[in-house]
LOVEXVEX-916444 format. One record per residue: residue in three letters; x negated, y, z negated of N, C-alpha, C in turn. Coordinates in pm, whole numbers, plus 50000, padded with zeros to 5 digits. Atoms other than C-alpha are relative to their C-alpha. Layout:
// residues N
ALAXYZXYZXYZ;...
// end
This chain:
// residues 281
MET500025003549878227365628961429498125004950035;ALA501644996049977223215631861535499524993950162;THR500895006449901221285630061862498625002250003;TYR500945007350019218465612461883498604999250116;ALA500825008349876215665614462162498694990549964;ILE501055008450040213585588362176498874999550173;GLY500585000549898210305582262375500144988850073;ASP499845006449848209135559762653500134983149893;ILE499705013650056210645521162560498704989950056;GLN500365000749915208985507462850500094985549987;GLY499695017850079210475470162743499944994249909;CYS500025009150086209895467762443500885006249904;LEU499014996850029213125462862316499945002849790;PRO500335003150154212225446861963499765014649905;ALA500194986650027210745480161897501175011349983;LEU498554991050004213875502661962500784992549883;GLU499135006350101216025475261746499305008149895;ARG500444997750112213885483561510499945012849941;LEU500084990350034213645519961530501655003849985;LEU498204995250024217715522161557500104996649878;ASP499705001450124217935505561261499335010349867;ARG500714987950058215485528161074501095016450008;LEU499284989149985217935555961181501444996449973;ASN498955005650047220735536561045501595001950148;PHE499734996449883222275545161439501514995150037;ASP498765008849980225685541661493500855009750122;PRO499434994849844226995544061868501545004150042;ALA498114990350017230845557061784499485009349935;ARG500194990250045229045585761603498915008050052;ASP501064991849971225705591261738499775001250150;GLN500114999349832224045596662108498634998650000;LEU501075005049927220845583362248499175010450093;TRP500504994549864218515605462491498824991350039;PHE501405002449994215665587962631499825004550062;THR500734992249958213205601662791499334992350140;GLY501015002849919212345580363050498914987850043;ASP500785013849983210405543663166500424995249862;LEU499075008550060212715525163006499684985549990;VAL500605012449933210885495963200498714996350013;ASN501345009549971207525474263248498905006149879;ARG501325003050108204275466963043500504989249923;GLY500015003150097205935456562777501094990649972;PRO499135011449983207975422162707500684997750033;ASP498585004550002211065426162746501185011150112;SER498914987049909212405451463047501064993250023;LEU498254999349972215525431763125501054998949873;GLY499514995650130216535432062761500415013849999;THR499704987150009216135468762757501265005950094;LEU498214997649851218675474963110500554999249886;ARG498725003950032220765456862906500635005549863;PHE499574993250109220735468862605500465016750009;ILE499214979649989220985509562690500954995050115;ARG498614999549931223595500362950501034996549932;ALA498485004250115225665484962722500745012549904;LEU500004985350085225585517262504500915008150075;GLY498814991449893227835532262788499265016749955;LYS499844988550072228495568562627498655008849912;ALA501194995750118225885567862358498935003050034;ALA501315002449985223415565562566499565010750114;LEU500164990749868221835592862808498444993450021;ALA501505004550010218195582562992500285008450168;VAL500664993349850216355604363272498814987450028;LEU501525008949916214045582263530498585005649990;GLY500874998550047211225579363421498224996650137;ASN500525005849912208065568463694499974985750018;HIS499955013250043208025532263569501074997250077;ASP498245002349923212255531863681499774998850114;LEU500574998949864210985545863996499594989950074;HIS500845011649924208585521064075501024986150001;LEU499005014650014211135491463968500865002350110;LEU498434993949886214105506664227498734997550121;ALA500874999549847210825507564520499814983949990;VAL500695017449971209865470364446501254996050010;ALA499065008249947213335461064432500854998550125;HIS499214995149869214565479364751498755000250119;THR501124994949919211325484664962499214988549969;GLY501005011350035209355455864855498825006049961;ALA501144988550067206675479264693498934984849936;LYS501005006150087203665458764573499835001449813;GLN499785002650132204055450964184498585002049958;GLY501025000650078201035463663976499714985349930;ARG499995009050129198825440663773500324997049849;HIS499594996150156200455451763476501594995050022;ASP498614999350002203825449363581500724988249919;THR499265010050027206495431663429501695002150015;LEU499044998349928209075432163635501084991150030;ASP499435010749951209945401963730501464991149919;GLY498675003150078212925392763461501295007550109;ILE498484990949965214885422663595500254994450187;LEU499855003449867213995411663969501064986550043;ALA499925008649972215215377863909501304998349897;ALA498484999350089218485384163689501084997050076;PRO499094999049880221785376963833501095008749965;ASP499474990149959222745409163745499415010750025;ARG501014993349915220085421563909500635018050053;ALA499164984749934222675444864130500405011049936;GLU499434989550110224265459363862498985011549938;LEU501014990350079221445468763669498995016150048;LEU500164991849914219945485963918500425008450096;ASP498784983149980222905507664064499965007849890;TRP499974992950152223055515063653498945009950052;LEU501534994249984219075526163716500365014250092;ALA500234988549928219595545663998501285015950013;HIS498844994050044222715563163868499365008449893;ARG500804993550084220215578463608499585012750061;PRO500624990149992219795618363604498245001749987;LEU501535004649934215925627563703499875014949827;LEU500434987250129216665663563432501694997949936;HIS499144996250033219195665863199500255012449904;HIS499974986750039220265700663045501055000249937;ASP498254994750117222945708862724499465013949972;ALA499874989150008223385743262787500395006249858;GLN500184994350095225085748862477499265000649910;ARG501305000750103222115736062260499105009550058;ASP501674996449953219085747762456499734987149986;TRP501115008049996217805715962522500064988850138;THR500375000949931216255701062788499184983149992;LEU500825011349989215485665062879499324992650129;ILE500455000549872213095656363111498664984950009;HIS500925012950012210135621363212498975009449935;ALA501494992249957206995644563257500295014950016;GLY499864984950078207085681363278500485010250151;LEU499594993849950207695708563498499075011050027;PRO501284987049965205235735563723500595011649990;PRO499724987650038205145767863632501015009250058;GLN499784993049899206885782063917501754999149950;TRP498325005849995210565766363824500215004949843;ASP498794999250076213155777663624500574988949929;LEU498785012850012215525756863452500904999650096;GLU499164999749915218075764263718499544994950137;LEU500815005049828215305759164029500304981749978;ALA500765011950043214325724363815501334991950018;ALA499165009050011218125709663788500205004450135;THR499145000249890219285721364125498884985850058;LEU500775011849947215905700164271499974984849964;ALA499525014950069216515674764058501534992650054;ARG498765005649958220235666164158499465001150203;GLU500235004349827218895666464575499294983849941;VAL499975014449996216815640764477500524989049933;GLU498705009650014219515621164253501184998050099;THR499084999449916221735626764529499764991150124;THR500365009849888219115605364791500174987449906;LEU500235014050093218625578064481501454993650050;ARG498535007750051222745571164481500424998250150;GLY499534994449872223055575664878499714988350125;PRO500875014949898221815556065205499174999850038;ARG501514997649941218615569265235499214999049859;LEU501395006750090217385553664915499034991450028;LYS500735011849910215455527865115499275004550032;ASP501024991449901214235553365311499195010149930;PHE501234989150036212535578465064499404989049907;LEU500855012350053211705551064821498524993450053;ALA500845005049921209405540265095498895006650028;VAL501274986449980207595574765096499555005549895;MET499414992150152207765582064731498585001149939;TYR501075005450041204245571964681498825003450094;ALA501364995849930201575598264730500005011849938;ASN500344988550072200355631064591500105015850072;GLU499864992649943200985654064831501675002150049;PRO500504986450038202375683864837499915008249873;ASP500615000850147200425693364521500665016149972;ARG500504987050090201715727864480501845006150105;TRP498494995750012205625744364479500355012250163;SER499714993949881206695762164780501664999050054;PRO498325002149993210715774564839499984993850189;ALA499665004549849209745761865240499774983849997;LEU500445015750024209065726965111501694992350056;ALA498645005449944212015706165297499364982250029;GLY499665012649953212915669065384499464988849891;ASP500995011650105210795639365194499145008249915;ALA501144990250058207915665165133500515007049897;ARG498904989650095210505686464904500644989549874;LEU499585010950088212295654664751498934992849888;ARG501305004250046208535640864666499315008649893;PHE500504992550122207215671664489500485000349874;THR499314999050127210165671564280499824984749897;VAL500635015050062209635634164176498864998849910;ASN501725001350101205765641864107500345009249894;CYS499344993850078206905668663909500634994249868;LEU498995004150139209705653363688499414987249933;THR500645009650025208105618663662498434996549953;ARG501495003249985204175621263720498965012249943;LEU500834985550033202985659363584499814998549832;ARG500974994650143200475664863278499595008550042;PHE500974990250035197995689863369500295006850212;CYS499494989949895198235714963663499175017450000;THR500524987450003196285746663763500495009949961;PRO498894993450016197235777763613500375011050143;GLN498884997149849198725786263985500614992250061;GLY498895014250002200605750263945499814997150134;ARG500225017149902198805729264177500274988549891;LEU500055011650113199485694364031498894991850014;LEU500885009349970196925674563958500054982349920;PHE499495009850027197465638763871498614991549974;LYS501035013450052193785621363797499835004249846;PRO500005004850113193495633163436501254997549970;LYS498825007050070195585615663221499615001149853;GLY500355003050101193745617362891500535017049921;ALA499334987550081194875646762603499255011650047;PRO500554984349938194535682662636498245001449890;GLY501094999450036190985691562619498944994850083;SER500505014149976189885659962810500095003450136;GLN499744998549853190985676763155498925012950031;PRO501514988949902188585695363438500285017949922;SER500384983650089187685736163287501355008750082;ASP498694992749905190425749963598501834992049968;SER499215001650025192885733963476501295002849817;LEU499454999950128195665729463160501534991249995;PRO499015000449971198325710863023501575008950054;TRP499124990449958201805722963229500665010749882;PHE499104992150138203395736762922499435013249940;GLU500674985150017200685762462874499755005650104;ALA499994988849896200695773863208500395013850008;PRO499864988250044200175809863198501605003050155;GLY498774998249931204095826063347500554986850036;ARG498935013950010205935791963300501215006150014;ARG498964993750000208945801063404501424992849893;SER499035005450071210745777063199499955001649829;ALA500534997650131209275788862866501145008449918;GLY498854997750065211615796562597500924994549951;HIS499045014149983213645767762641499634988849904;ARG500605010350095213295737762399500324985950145;ILE500225013149928212285706462616499694989749986;VAL500285012550025211885669762546499434992850074;PHE500445006749887209775650062715499054987349983;GLY500595012450038207815613862765498794999850098;HIS500685004849887205505602362994498125000349919;TRP500854992649977202245615362831499284994749845;ALA500525008750110200965589462528498745007449980;ALA501385000950046197635603362523499935017149910;LEU499904983850014198895639862425499375001449830;GLY500404995850145197955633861999500705000949895;ARG499214991850087200905652161890501545002350059;ILE498634997549913204885657561932499935012350019;GLU499374986649991205375695261867498755005950052;TRP500624990249988203745718361996500095016949990;PRO499614989350075203995752261825499615012150121;GLY500614987949898204295784362063500864994250192;THR499415000149892205915767262354501404992049997;ASP498805009749994209325746062255499644988750051;VAL499955014749954208185714062385499764993649915;TYR499825009150118208365683862227499584984650098;GLY500545011549912206115652262377500224984549889;ILE499695008450116207765621062199499364981550056;ASP500645008349946206035596962431498704991349873;THR501135003250046203705578162135499444985849951;GLY501105009549946202435551062323500214984349883;CYS499975016150039204375516862188499914989950060;VAL500195008549971203865500462419498304992949982;TRP501264998450061200055507762346499534989949845;GLY500265006450201201015492261958499475010249942;ASN500484984950081200975527561862501515000649943;ALA498374996150078204885540161763500775002850099;LEU499194993949950207965542661902500345015549927;SER499744992450047209285576561801501575007450064;ALA499134992349974212485595761791500135014249919;LEU500134989250040213225633561764501814999949959;CYS498874999350042216525644061589500375016550056;LEU499624980549968217885678261785500545006749938;GLU499414991650080219715688061533499325004549869;THR500804996850114217495686261287498305003149985;GLY501014996149995214075686161378499354986849963;THR500755009750046213115655761218499594991750097;ILE501255007649944210605630261356499884985149958;THR499535011250076211565593261295498684988050055;SER500575008049948208975566861382499534982149999;CYS499635012549981208585530261447498574994950015;GLY501275004849967205115511961407500124989250114;CYS499245009649872204765490061740498784989950007;ALA501415004449973201215471961658500594983650073;ASP499655013449932202865437161763500455001450165;MET499894997749860203665452962098498824996850061;ALA501335000449925200135457662160499554984450022;HIS500765018249956199245417562134500964996050096;GLU499075005849904202465408562320499795005350162;SER500704992849873201465435762609498514989250007;MET500945003349930198225423862615499694983850040;SER499915012849995198525389062637500844997950114;ARG499275000049863200685396962970498995004850089;GLY501064991849903197695416463076500555015150022;CYS499404984250012199355452462998498595012649943;
// end
């Protein structure tokens, strides 16, 4: 039995299928952990959702920002971006089932026995894993309940940009979503920065990658995440974090990390760049 954490697919189903072939993946024996952003900008978001949903208990996925964007477009009429490739899902006969399945994915998964945590983006330095899991559950309850549409309608904002236990209501939920699905850089004091998106070293001098923040309370735990294709490498020595978005939708690679062995397997995605560019991605 093996557990493979796989980076952002973004609708690149052919690349996922090739990677699983390379891994000799067997759904009766192995499990897949997906870092989120299952959909959008790639050529087959609909097929990707159907494929992963059909894996049942052999697949575990957390929500990414593109997945939440799909829910917002579907439920609130939020405007699609110029590069979005969500129309196939929105017009599908099984649209309702797929959207409901997606809304029931977690924002954070923690395996206490093996001490592995799966998220899409990042954690602010003020959060330990227990607090992060608690806040993730608050958002998950909202996404699965009667306030789904109300929250999705106010989800797009960069404020508040710093954690406080006094945060409440939609502001608290939004901060949690922004950390778990959008965070890359923050200040040493934990203020979130959303404009810089490049590789570490390209950011303003008063900021640093979230996983290098001093006093980070989640330090010492193994965390695997996606979202950040520009990172430039997967393993970050001394941090116990693994960033496995290797830019499949941009024509780079789709990567899998075996949690038992630490082995990294990648599948080139040059054809995905051609298909995505032809669709304006």
